[in-house]
N, C-alpha and C positions, 0 to 999 in steps of 0.2 A: 722549266716548268708547265704544266698544262693548264690554259685559264677557259672558266668556260663563265659564260654569261649569258642574256637574251638583249637585243634591241628592242624588247617590250618591256624591259625592265629600265629603261633609260628615264631619268627623271623619277622612281617610285621604286618602292619596293614590292610591292606586289601586283600581279598584273592576273584575270580572270576573262576566258574565252567562255561563251554559251553559244550550243548549237543545238537548233530543235527541228527534226527533217520528218518527215510522215509519207506513206503512202494511199494514195484516193483511186479508188478503181472505178475510173472515169470512161473507158472506153471497151468494147467485147475485147481486143486482142492486145490491148495495152494499160498501162499503168500511167498516173502524172505524179512525179517523184519530187519532192520541196524539200530545200533546207537553206536554213539561215543560219547565219554565223553573225555574232554581236560582240563586241567588246565595247570600252567605255570612247574611243576613236571612231568605231567605221562598224557598218554594220551592212549586210549583205543577205540576198536573196537569189538562191538561183533555182528554177525549175526546170522540168522537160518532160515530155510525153514520150514514153520508150516501152519499147516491146518489152516481156519477161523473156527468162532463157527459154533457148539458148541465147539468143539473137542480142537482146542488150542493147539495141537499135536504138536510136534515138529520132525520133520525127517531128519534135519542134523543142523548141527551147528559147528559154529568155533568162534573162539576167535583172536584177533592181538593185541599185543604193537607196537603202531603207534608212540610212543617215550616215556624215561625215564625210571627210576628204575622200575622194577617188577621181579618177578618172572617168567619165562620163562614157568616154569613147569607147570603154570597152564595152558595156552591156549592150551593145546596139551589134555588136559581133559574134555573141551569143548564138544568135538564130542561124550560123552558119554550120553549127555542130549538127543540124541536122545531119541525119544518113550515118554521122560517125556511130560506133559503135563501144558501150563501157567494157572496154576489156585493155591486153595491153595495149602501151603506146599511146591510151587516154589524157595522162595525165602529161605527155610530151605535146600532144595537140592542145591541150588546153594553156599550156606556157609559150606555144607558139602563135596563139590568139590573145594572149592577154600583154604578153611582151615587156611583161617585169616593169608595167605603167603603176601609178598610185592605186591601192586596192587589189592587184593583181592577185597577191597572194590568198587575202580572204577568198576571193571569188573560185579559184582553183581549189582550194578547200573546200567550200559550199560544193561546186562540182563533183567532186571527190566524194562527199557524202552522200551526193544523190548514187552515184555508182553502185555504194554500199546499200542504197535502200533497195536498189534493185534485186539485191539477192537476199531479199525480204519476204515476198511475197512474190507468188507465179499462179499458173492458170491451167490447173489440171482438171480431166472431167469431173464433174460435180460426184458422180458414184465413184470414185477413186478418193478421191478428197476426204468420202465420209469415212476413210479406213482409220483418221484421225481421232474422228468422235469418240473413240472407246477411251484414249489416252493412253493407250500401248504404244508405249515408247519404239517396239521393233518396227510394229509397222511404219509408224510416223518416220524413222531411220530410213525407211526402204522408199517411202515417198520423200523426204527431203532427196537422195541420189538421182531419182528420177525426175524430180523438178526443177533440181539447177544442176545443170550439167558438168559444173567447174568445183564441185564441191566433193568429189573422191579426193582422198591423199592432201585436201587442203589444210588439213588441222589432224590431231590426233582423232576425235572422233569419228571424223570418216577416213583412216586410214584402216588397214587390216585389221591393226593390231587393237583400235578400238570398237571393231566389227567383231571381234572375236569374244570380246567382254561380256553382250549381250546374251543373256541365261546362266552366266557365273554369279551374280549379283541382283540385288534390285537394284533396278534402273528407271526413273521417272523422268516424264517430257514436260516442257510448257507450249508445247507445239499444239495448233487447233486447227481445226478444218478450214478457217477464212485463209489462214497465210494459202494455202492449196487452194482454194477457188473461193477467191472476195464473190459475197454477193453483187451481183448488177449495180452499177452506180453508189456502192458502200464508200463513203468517205471518211478518211484515217484509218484506213486496214490495219494502219501497222503506225505507232508511232514515236522515236524516240528522241531522246533528250543526253546532251552530253554537257559537261562541266570540263574544264580544263585551267588548272590552276599552278604559276608560279612564283613563288615566295621565297626573299632573300633577308634571311634570318643569321645574323653571325658572320660566321665563318660558312655556312651550311646555304644552301640551297634548295628548297622545299618542291617538288616535282606533284601535282594532285592531276586526275583525271579520274573522270566517273561517267558511265552511261548506262542508262535504266531505261528499258524499252519492254514488251510484251512477252520478251523472250531472254532476255538478258539483262543480270541484275552486277553490274563489275563497279568497283573503287580500287585503284591502283595509286601505290606513294612511294615515289624515291626521294633519297637523301642524299645530298653529292657535293663531300667535304671539298670549299673552294680552295684550301693550300695547297691540297693532294690532287685538286681534278678528278677526282674517284667515287663512285657511287660505293656508299657506306651503308645504308638501308632500302631496302626492296619487300616489298610488301602487298597483299591484295584480299580483298574481300570479296564473294562472289556470294551474294545473297540469291541469284535468280543464275540458272544457267537451262541450256536447250534438253541438257539431259544429266541430270544428275544421277552419278554412280559413272561417268563416263566423262564427261566433260571437267570433272575436278581433277583428273589425275595431270595433265600438263600445266595445273594451275602452281604448282608447285617448280615450275620450272624458273621463276622468277625469281626467287634464291640467287640464281646463277647469276645473277646481275651484281650482284653482290660482291666488292673489287675489281670493276673491269673499270677501266679508263674512260674517263667521260670527254673522248675526241671523235675527230674528225668519223672515223672507222666504224664506233658505236654502232649507227643505225644500220651498216651492214653486218656486224654481228649478231646483232639482236633477231634476226633470220633465221640462225640455226641455234640462238642458244633458247628462244622463245617462243620461235612460230614454225613452219613448215609442218611436215606428216606428224611430227613428235611433239608441235606445241601446240599452242592456241590463236587461231588468227585475231579473235578479238583483242588479247592481252598484246599481240604483234603489231596490232591496228592502233590502241591507245598509245601504245608506249612509243611506237614511233611517230605519232603526232605530236608528241609533248617533244620528241627529239627534234622537230623543225622549229619547234619555238627557243629553241637554245643556238647559240652562237659558239664555236671551238678555235681557239688559237693556239 
């Protein structure tokens, strides 16, 4: 029989983790990206001055322990991230830096959120960014694929299939000029909040994750039957999407998780079930982050 649990539920029936992140336009050619993660036991903050796409290069990084028990020696090492790029291999670099010491996972997760924030604002020429002022979704989509080099085929919206839907149906966008060319010195160009929650209720394990920012609104819920170790419910609500009329399409893929065994291979399987060029990058990330909180025997 598959056994599903979580080290975060030891001694309690409910666990909640909060993440707050934001982007400040502090430099002519770079942003300051900050993410805080906190739960009842530990609070940490990671901040980096980094270049936008296509470099995603860290110029300066720091970490702080806000409260709780963590190895204070970890935070000093974050300065060594200068010169690192927040692309493939970044998580491995973080794992090597933190070396599994107390508080390591919170700090790794916060640094990953910093890397994700780097994909939410860029620095295009002001005249080019003004194309978004009209609210035209097609114009914004073209700015996206110009401003962020890694967007093409990262999800359904930026795939050929998603692109082909423009002109065939109404599409509205939440993108604005400030995402593409923020005013010099503007603080909180982009802000994001997440809540992850685990709850044991009888023979069910309830998983919840929400994300709200200027471009996205997500709430996802899963239920795992602890007797069978199987996902028996999967649903999501998306009150805000970057491109309503296109981003909606891959959200229905969440239903494919019903009946899936909650085992060690599930994080790999969701890459094709809800991620990739036919899926939704945000739905995938939110689900993958929940699975990181679980343990499988």
